[in-house]
Phi, psi and omega in degrees: 000321179299320179296323181293338178267326182297310186296317175298322178296315180296317180296321179294318178294320178295317177300318180296319179299315179293321180293324177295325175296319176295324178296324179295329181273320182213094182300146178145241184299323182301321180296319178294318178297322179295316180301315179290328176298318178297312183298313181294316180300317181293320178295319179292320178294325175301317177296322178297315179296322178296321178295317177299316181296323182289326186262348185278151174264081185113197181286118190275001185237033182275345178277168178301311182291320179296317179293331177293320176301312180294323179299316178300317180299318177297316182299310182293322177297319177295320178297323184291346181304316177212003185291341181275357173295148187305315186286348178255010183299326181293340174297328178298336179291338176265332186269313189289321174301320178297316180299317182295317181294315182292324177294322177296320177296319178299318179295317180299328180271003179087011184281354178253006178287151184269058176200173178150151177206160182213153178274358177266154180291148180298320181298314179299315183292320178299314182288309186289302182294315182299313181294317181295316180294321177298319179295315179295326175297319176298317178295324178295317178296320178298322177296320177298318177297320179293320176297319177295323177300310182296322178295315180294320179298320179295319178298319181294318181293325180276352182052051182294146182291341181271005187299327180269340183279318179262107185284140177207154179296160175293159182298319180297321179293317178298318179297318180294316181294324177300312180296318180294321179297315179292325179296332175275321185287323185296317175300325177297318178294321179301314179294319179298318177295318181299319178297317179296319179293320179299321179292321178300318181292327183279319186255346183089167181128163183250172178275123179261182184297321180297318179297318182297316180289326176298317178294322176298321176298318179300318180294320181297310182286331173295318177296322178300313182294320178298314179292322184293312185265343180260332184231010178066034182287113185219180170078209187297318181297321177296320179297319179294323178295319178298317179293325176296319176297325180294330175300322176292321177300317179298320178296316181296319184282326189251325190261331192250336192278005186301320183251009186296320180253015182281000000 
């Protein structure tokens, strides 16, 4: 049953990614097809996660591949808050290809199978893993907004003829949404880290590489918010800082977590 849900979700995300590419070249029908692809893919993946939760003996997303599956769901869900609006469709060009690739990696690692168990308590995993993944999903969306900001700024400077044909939000709006997204995501990461530290103090254990890079990520985005709201840090430099922070998110999600809960 899990396989029957995984493939439609992957195909829907892949269709949306390709349709967003078509929308960038010729706006219109492709954008509508992409929007429905995102919606259908997310709903099917939601059903897949529900099936995993029903059949698992414990928290089913504690492994590297399982958490990657859940991470994709958070990312696409965050995008759906307003990403399907016409003027934000180009944001899908940064989010959906990533979602399709990561979901395929999760499947290859066994993260979409309808089973799983963990030696950690369900409450700890729900709070720690859930909060951290939700925060990273927010940072991923913020990186997409920053990439869209840089693309739009480049189009404006070059006075491209397609500037009126391919709709995109204004630079000020993109900058504002990036800051608001990070302002919501950082407290979630703070709480997730706090839950992890509380468990370390209670059960013992040391700080591993994943924890260290996660804390470094917290400092980068914390510095962004301090500069953004305390010193008026905006524009291209702010966008580059957000993208630099996302590199740390990529390291945490892809390179380091394999043995974190082993």
